C-alpha positions as CSV (number, residue, x, y, z in Angstrom):
1,X,0.0,0.0,0.0
2,X,2.7,2.5,1.0
3,X,4.7,1.8,-2.1
4,X,2.0,2.3,-4.7
5,X,-0.6,4.7,-3.3
6,X,-0.7,7.7,-5.6
7,X,-1.6,10.2,-2.8
8,X,1.4,9.2,-0.7
9,X,3.7,9.3,-3.7
10,X,2.5,12.8,-4.6
11,X,3.2,14.0,-1.0
12,X,6.7,12.6,-1.2
13,X,7.3,14.4,-4.5
14,X,6.1,17.6,-2.8
15,X,8.7,17.0,-0.1
16,X,11.4,16.8,-2.8
17,X,10.4,20.1,-4.3
18,X,10.3,21.8,-0.8
19,X,13.7,20.5,0.0
20,X,15.0,22.0,-3.2
21,X,13.6,25.3,-2.0
22,X,16.2,25.4,0.8
23,X,18.9,25.5,-1.8
24,X,17.1,28.3,-3.7
25,X,16.6,30.3,-0.4
26,X,20.3,30.0,0.5
27,X,21.7,30.9,-2.9
28,X,23.9,34.0,-3.0
29,X,23.1,36.8,-5.5
30,X,25.1,36.8,-8.7
31,X,27.5,39.6,-9.5
32,X,26.5,42.0,-12.3
33,X,28.9,42.9,-15.1
34,X,28.5,46.1,-17.2
35,X,30.3,47.1,-20.3
36,X,30.0,50.2,-22.4
37,X,31.8,51.5,-25.5
38,X,31.7,54.6,-27.6
39,X,33.6,57.4,-29.4
40,X,34.8,60.7,-28.1
41,X,35.0,63.7,-30.5
42,X,37.4,66.6,-30.0
43,X,35.5,69.9,-29.8
44,X,38.2,72.2,-28.4
45,X,41.9,72.7,-28.7
46,X,43.8,70.4,-26.5
47,X,41.1,67.7,-26.3
48,X,41.6,64.4,-27.8
49,X,39.2,62.3,-29.8
50,X,39.1,58.6,-29.9
51,X,37.5,55.4,-28.4
52,X,35.9,55.4,-25.0
53,X,35.0,52.3,-23.0
54,X,33.9,51.4,-19.5
55,X,33.8,48.1,-17.6
56,X,31.9,47.8,-14.3
57,X,31.2,45.0,-11.9
58,X,28.9,45.1,-8.9
59,X,28.0,42.6,-6.1
60,X,25.2,42.8,-3.6
61,X,26.4,41.8,-0.1
62,X,23.1,40.6,1.3
63,X,22.0,41.3,4.9
64,X,22.9,38.0,6.7
65,X,19.8,38.3,8.9
66,X,17.6,38.5,5.8
67,X,19.2,35.5,4.2
68,X,19.1,33.5,7.4
69,X,15.4,34.2,7.9
70,X,14.7,33.3,4.3
71,X,16.6,30.0,4.7
72,X,14.8,29.3,8.0
73,X,11.4,29.8,6.3
74,X,12.4,27.4,3.5
75,X,13.5,24.8,6.0
76,X,10.2,25.2,7.9
77,X,8.4,24.8,4.7
78,X,10.3,21.6,3.9
79,X,9.7,20.4,7.5
80,X,6.0,21.0,6.9
81,X,6.1,19.0,3.7
82,X,7.8,16.1,5.5
83,X,5.1,16.1,8.1
84,X,2.5,16.2,5.3
85,X,4.0,12.9,4.1
86,X,3.6,11.6,7.6
87,X,-0.1,12.8,7.6
88,X,-0.7,11.0,4.3
89,X,1.0,7.8,5.6
90,X,-0.9,7.9,8.9
91,X,-4.3,8.4,7.2
92,X,-3.5,5.8,4.5
93,X,-2.8,3.1,7.0
94,X,-5.9,4.0,9.0
95,X,-8.0,3.9,5.9
96,X,-6.5,0.6,4.8
97,X,-7.3,-0.9,8.2
98,X,-10.8,0.4,8.1
99,X,-11.3,-1.0,4.6
100,X,-9.8,-4.3,5.7
101,X,-12.2,-4.7,8.6
102,X,-15.1,-3.6,6.4
103,X,-14.1,-6.4,4.0
104,X,-14.0,-8.9,6.9
105,X,-17.4,-7.6,8.1
106,X,-18.9,-8.2,4.7
107,X,-17.4,-11.7,4.5
108,X,-18.8,-12.6,7.9
109,X,-22.2,-11.3,6.9
110,X,-22.0,-13.4,3.7
111,X,-21.1,-16.5,5.8
112,X,-23.9,-15.8,8.3
113,X,-26.3,-15.4,5.4
114,X,-25.2,-18.7,4.0
115,X,-25.7,-20.5,7.3
116,X,-29.2,-19.0,7.7
117,X,-30.0,-20.0,4.1
118,X,-28.9,-23.6,4.8
119,X,-31.0,-23.7,8.0
120,X,-34.0,-22.3,6.2
121,X,-33.6,-25.0,3.5
122,X,-33.7,-27.7,6.2
123,X,-36.8,-26.2,7.7
124,X,-38.3,-25.9,4.3
125,X,-37.7,-29.6,3.7
126,X,-39.5,-30.5,6.9
127,X,-42.4,-28.1,6.1
128,X,-42.8,-29.6,2.7
129,X,-42.9,-33.1,4.1
130,X,-45.6,-32.0,6.6
131,X,-47.6,-30.2,3.9
132,X,-47.4,-33.2,1.5
133,X,-48.6,-35.5,4.3
134,X,-51.5,-33.1,5.1
135,X,-50.2,-32.3,8.6
136,X,-49.7,-28.6,7.9
137,X,-51.5,-26.1,5.7
138,X,-49.9,-25.0,2.5
139,X,-49.4,-21.4,3.6
140,X,-46.6,-22.6,5.9
141,X,-44.7,-23.8,2.8
142,X,-45.4,-20.5,1.0
143,X,-44.0,-18.6,4.0
144,X,-40.9,-20.8,4.3
145,X,-40.2,-20.4,0.6
146,X,-40.5,-16.7,0.9
147,X,-38.0,-16.7,3.8
148,X,-35.6,-18.7,1.6
149,X,-35.9,-16.2,-1.2
150,X,-35.2,-13.3,1.2
151,X,-32.2,-15.1,2.8
152,X,-30.7,-15.9,-0.7
153,X,-31.1,-12.2,-1.6
154,X,-29.3,-11.2,1.6
155,X,-26.5,-13.6,0.9
156,X,-26.0,-12.3,-2.6
157,X,-26.0,-8.7,-1.4
158,X,-23.4,-9.6,1.3
159,X,-21.2,-11.3,-1.3
160,X,-21.5,-8.3,-3.6
161,X,-20.6,-5.9,-0.8
162,X,-17.6,-8.1,0.1
163,X,-16.4,-7.9,-3.5
164,X,-16.8,-4.1,-3.5
165,X,-14.9,-3.8,-0.3
166,X,-12.0,-5.9,-1.8
167,X,-12.0,-3.6,-4.8
168,X,-11.9,-0.5,-2.6
169,X,-9.0,-2.0,-0.7
170,X,-7.1,-2.8,-3.9
171,X,-7.7,0.7,-5.1
172,X,-5.8,2.1,-2.2
173,X,-2.8,0.1,-3.4
174,X,-3.3,1.5,-7.0
175,X,-4.3,-2.1,-8.1
176,X,-1.0,-3.6,-7.0
177,X,-2.4,-6.3,-4.8
178,X,-1.8,-9.9,-6.0
179,X,-4.7,-11.7,-7.7
180,X,-5.1,-14.0,-4.7
181,X,-4.7,-12.4,-1.3
182,X,-6.3,-12.8,2.1
183,X,-6.2,-10.8,5.3
184,X,-4.4,-12.2,8.3
185,X,-7.0,-10.7,10.7
186,X,-10.4,-11.2,12.3
187,X,-13.2,-9.1,13.7
188,X,-12.7,-11.0,17.0
189,X,-9.1,-9.9,17.4
190,X,-8.5,-8.9,21.0
191,X,-7.2,-5.4,21.6
192,X,-5.6,-4.3,24.8
193,X,-7.5,-1.6,26.7
194,X,-6.2,1.9,25.7
195,X,-4.4,4.1,28.2
196,X,-5.9,7.5,27.6
197,X,-3.1,9.3,29.3
198,X,-0.5,7.6,27.2
199,X,-2.5,8.2,24.1
200,X,-2.7,11.9,24.9
201,X,1.1,12.0,25.3
202,X,1.6,10.1,22.0
203,X,-0.8,12.4,20.2
204,X,1.0,15.5,21.5
205,X,4.3,14.2,20.4
206,X,3.5,12.2,17.2
207,X,0.3,13.5,15.8
208,X,1.4,14.6,12.3
209,X,-1.3,17.3,12.0
210,X,0.1,19.0,15.1
211,X,3.6,18.7,13.7
212,X,2.5,20.3,10.4
213,X,0.9,23.2,12.3
214,X,4.1,23.6,14.4
215,X,6.1,23.8,11.2
216,X,3.8,26.4,9.8
217,X,4.2,28.5,12.9
218,X,8.0,28.2,12.6
219,X,7.7,29.3,9.0
220,X,5.5,32.3,9.9
221,X,8.0,33.3,12.6
222,X,10.9,33.1,10.0
223,X,8.8,35.2,7.6
224,X,8.3,37.8,10.2
225,X,12.1,37.9,10.8
226,X,12.6,38.2,7.1
227,X,10.1,41.1,6.9
228,X,11.9,43.0,9.7
229,X,15.4,42.3,8.2
230,X,14.1,43.4,4.8
231,X,14.3,47.1,5.9
232,X,18.1,46.7,5.3
233,X,18.4,44.4,2.3
234,X,22.2,44.7,2.0
235,X,25.1,46.7,0.7
236,X,26.0,46.8,-3.0
237,X,29.7,47.1,-3.9
238,X,30.5,48.5,-7.3
239,X,33.8,48.9,-9.2
240,X,34.0,50.7,-12.5
241,X,36.9,51.3,-14.8
242,X,36.6,53.8,-17.7
243,X,39.1,54.5,-20.4
244,X,39.2,57.7,-22.4
245,X,41.9,58.6,-25.0
246,X,43.9,60.5,-22.4
247,X,42.4,59.5,-19.1
248,X,41.9,56.2,-17.2
249,X,39.5,56.2,-14.2
250,X,39.0,53.5,-11.5
251,X,36.0,54.1,-9.3
252,X,35.0,52.0,-6.2
253,X,31.5,52.8,-4.9
254,X,29.1,51.6,-2.2
255,X,25.3,51.6,-2.5
256,X,23.0,51.3,0.6
257,X,19.3,51.5,0.7
258,X,18.1,53.7,3.6
259,X,14.6,52.8,5.0
260,X,13.6,56.4,5.1
261,X,10.2,56.5,3.3
262,X,9.3,52.8,3.5
263,X,9.8,51.1,6.9
264,X,8.1,47.9,5.6
265,X,5.4,48.3,8.2
266,X,2.9,46.6,6.0
267,X,4.8,43.4,5.4
268,X,5.8,43.2,9.0
269,X,2.2,43.6,10.1
270,X,1.1,40.9,7.6
271,X,3.8,38.5,8.8
272,X,2.8,39.2,12.5
273,X,-0.8,38.5,11.7
274,X,0.1,35.3,9.9
275,X,2.2,34.2,12.9
276,X,-0.7,34.8,15.3
277,X,-3.0,32.9,13.0
278,X,-0.7,29.9,12.8
279,X,-0.3,29.8,16.6
280,X,-4.1,30.0,17.0
281,X,-4.6,27.1,14.6
282,X,-2.1,25.1,16.5
283,X,-3.7,25.8,19.9
284,X,-7.2,25.1,18.5
285,X,-6.1,21.8,16.9
286,X,-4.6,20.7,20.2
287,X,-7.8,21.3,22.1
288,X,-9.8,19.7,19.3
289,X,-7.5,16.6,19.4
290,X,-8.1,16.2,23.1
291,X,-11.8,16.1,22.6
292,X,-11.5,13.7,19.7
293,X,-9.4,11.3,21.8
294,X,-12.0,11.4,24.5
295,X,-14.8,10.7,22.1
296,X,-13.0,7.8,20.4
297,X,-12.2,6.3,23.8
298,X,-15.9,6.5,24.8
299,X,-16.9,5.0,21.4
300,X,-14.5,2.1,22.0
301,X,-15.8,1.5,25.5
302,X,-19.5,1.5,24.3
303,X,-18.7,-0.8,21.4
304,X,-16.9,-3.2,23.8
305,X,-19.9,-3.2,26.2
306,X,-22.3,-3.8,23.3
307,X,-20.2,-6.8,22.1
308,X,-20.2,-8.2,25.6
309,X,-23.9,-7.8,26.0
310,X,-24.8,-9.3,22.6
311,X,-22.4,-12.2,22.8
312,X,-23.1,-13.2,26.4
313,X,-26.8,-12.4,26.5
314,X,-28.8,-11.6,23.4
315,X,-27.2,-14.2,21.0
316,X,-27.5,-17.0,23.6
317,X,-31.1,-16.1,24.3
318,X,-32.0,-16.0,20.6
319,X,-30.3,-19.4,20.0
320,X,-32.2,-20.9,22.9
321,X,-35.5,-19.4,21.6
322,X,-34.9,-20.9,18.2
323,X,-34.2,-24.4,19.7
324,X,-37.4,-24.2,21.8
325,X,-39.5,-23.0,18.8
326,X,-38.0,-25.7,16.5
327,X,-38.7,-28.5,19.1
328,X,-42.2,-27.2,19.6
329,X,-42.8,-27.2,15.8
330,X,-41.6,-30.8,15.6
331,X,-44.1,-31.9,18.2
332,X,-46.8,-29.9,16.6
333,X,-47.2,-27.4,19.5
334,X,-46.3,-24.4,17.4
335,X,-46.5,-23.3,13.8
336,X,-43.8,-22.6,11.3
337,X,-44.2,-18.9,11.8
338,X,-42.8,-19.1,15.3
339,X,-39.7,-20.9,14.0
340,X,-39.2,-18.4,11.2
341,X,-39.6,-15.5,13.6
342,X,-37.1,-17.1,16.0
343,X,-34.7,-17.5,13.1
344,X,-35.2,-13.9,12.0
345,X,-34.5,-12.6,15.5
346,X,-31.3,-14.7,15.7
347,X,-30.1,-13.4,12.3
348,X,-30.7,-9.8,13.5
349,X,-28.9,-10.3,16.8
350,X,-25.9,-12.0,15.1
351,X,-25.8,-9.1,12.5
352,X,-25.8,-6.6,15.4
353,X,-22.9,-8.5,17.0
354,X,-20.9,-8.4,13.8
355,X,-21.5,-4.7,13.5
356,X,-20.5,-4.1,17.1
357,X,-17.3,-6.0,16.6
358,X,-16.5,-3.9,13.6
359,X,-17.2,-0.7,15.6
360,X,-14.7,-1.9,18.2
361,X,-12.0,-2.2,15.5
362,X,-13.0,1.1,13.9
363,X,-12.8,2.9,17.2
364,X,-9.4,1.5,17.9
365,X,-8.2,2.5,14.5
366,X,-9.5,6.0,15.2
367,X,-7.6,6.2,18.4
368,X,-4.4,5.0,16.7
369,X,-4.9,7.6,13.9
370,X,-5.3,10.4,16.4
371,X,-2.2,9.3,18.3
372,X,-0.2,9.2,15.1
373,X,0.7,5.6,15.4
374,X,1.4,5.0,11.7
375,X,3.0,8.4,11.0
376,X,6.5,7.2,11.9
377,X,9.0,9.0,14.0
378,X,9.0,12.8,13.8
379,X,10.6,13.8,10.5
380,X,14.2,15.1,10.8
381,X,14.7,18.6,9.6
382,X,16.1,18.8,6.1
383,X,19.8,19.5,5.9
384,X,20.3,23.3,5.9
385,X,22.0,24.9,3.0
386,X,25.1,26.6,4.3
387,X,28.1,28.4,2.7
């Protein structure tokens, strides 16, 4: 999945581009070369005519604080891109696990529908025998056959849903799964109870969305530093040599931009507002993450209690009710409708149990997603570009 998913590959290419941006931010300005050529005409006595040419070279010595801030902003941008790769990886693994458990759920539903169909066919055979012998009215056979048609439709629907879930799972891998594959998992897999305090700590340290927002705050801080340093962009050194027929001049000059009319108050205010916005987003996401962890933990606890209640109570009661109804039907004490109703109740309770087990797995996947379990270790900062 991680090797072929197009979304994850696109995030990794974005990281490559952002890392190259560090090199661009750290590049030194190129020198400028000037050349001029012309003719000088003598217009007075004592002056000489002839060829005139000039050669000049200039070099901007950039403000080190401005360059450092620009490089820091590029590094923070690359760091954010690296964390976006972690976000994509974390979300992809969580989505794959959810799709996998959904596929298992559909398979279990198809198997349960097959078992119900086989049981209904056995009941139908007994009903047919009683109807043929005149011990039961014909409407009981009609009712049993209608239940079989319904059960067969449910089985076909479950098989189709299982196939659709398998296709969705393969789509996440860009169709790279082998023709024959199976999942080494089950809906009944036991999960250790989550430690909410530990999950909070893991989320604070490893949640990739928080790491992205921290990188954005660092980039905004670097952009503010760049806006402040931009008031003094640097010093330009210039050397010019001019040749006249009777004179040769060498000129060395220095050019400095003085922030007299423009104090860059606008860019500084914009960068300050962007920094505050980034910090606000980070604080808001931290608070939201805390609530999401609590909600996911409660959902997991409720799903566990539902599984326990269904498996230890409702399913056993429904199975016992079916056995009683079936025995009573054999002895002629009850009609076929009681047996079919008992089977319908058992199918419904078993379906609820499968759904509850899926909800347990889904809630745990949600907890692991919020804790950044599959994001990997915090991405190392890209190597700075230094001279």
